[in-house]
ZAMARGU-4260 file (C-alpha; in steps of 0.2 Angstrom, whole numbers, plus 5000, padded with zeros to 4 digits):
<rodrens>
0) 5025/4982/5081 | 5018/4992/5066 | 5000/4996/5068 | 4987/5008/5061 | 4989/5026/5066
5) 5008/5023/5067 | 5019/5036/5059 | 5030/5030/5044 | 5048/5032/5049 | 5057/5045/5039
10) 5070/5033/5033 | 5056/5023/5025 | 5049/5038/5015 | 5058/5032/4999 | 5048/5016/4999
15) 5032/5027/4999 | 5037/5032/4981 | 5037/5015/4974 | 5022/5010/4964 | 5010/4997/4970
20) 5014/4987/4954 | 5033/4987/4958 | 5029/4978/4975 | 5014/4967/4970 | 5016/4962/4952
25) 5028/4948/4955 | 5013/4939/4961 | 5003/4938/4945 | 4987/4934/4954 | 4988/4951/4962
30) 4987/4960/4945 | 4968/4963/4946 | 4971/4971/4963 | 4985/4982/4956 | 4974/4987/4941
35) 4959/4991/4953 | 4970/5002/4964 | 4978/5011/4949 | 4961/5015/4942 | 4956/5022/4959
40) 4971/5033/4960 | 4980/5022/4973 | 4996/5021/4963 | 5010/5022/4976 | 5014/5014/4992
45) 5012/5031/5001 | 4994/5032/4994 | 4991/5014/5000 | 4998/5014/5018 | 4989/5031/5022
50) 4972/5023/5019 | 4963/5011/5031 | 4963/4993/5027 | 4944/4993/5025 | 4945/5008/5013
55) 4958/5000/5002 | 4949/4983/5000 | 4932/4992/4997 | 4941/5001/4983 | 4950/4985/4976
60) 4941/4970/4983 | 4952/4954/4984 | 4951/4937/4992 | 4956/4935/5011 | 4972/4925/5005
65) 4977/4940/4994 | 4973/4952/5008 | 4984/4943/5020 | 4998/4943/5007 | 4997/4961/5004
70) 4998/4965/5023 | 5013/4953/5025 | 5022/4962/5010 | 5019/4979/5018 | 5024/4973/5035
75) 5040/4965/5028 | 5045/4983/5023 | 5040/4990/5040 | 5023/4997/5033 | 5005/4994/5037
80) 4988/5001/5032 | 4982/5017/5041 | 4999/5024/5044 | 5003/5043/5043 | 5016/5050/5032
85) 5017/5069/5036 | 5026/5079/5023 | 5026/5064/5010 | 5021/5070/4993 | 5016/5059/4978
90) 5029/5059/4965 | 5026/5069/4949 | 5020/5059/4935
</rodrens>
């Protein structure tokens, strides 16, 4: 089971380089969440998963339904909020 304080397995590091938009924009109603996260510098899944759930949703508030969907999408890819990813570096712009 994936939980906060888990470590991202190295074989999933390539997912951390995906932008939040690439994962969530297929859900049009998550567009405001994606824009808010981008504006706060949370642009890649690596940024997102290394934050606590509380911190993410303070930075980019959204409905409980959307929160559940975002958590499910991360879990489907083997990720969760609050994970550590030692050695991961944000891709260059």
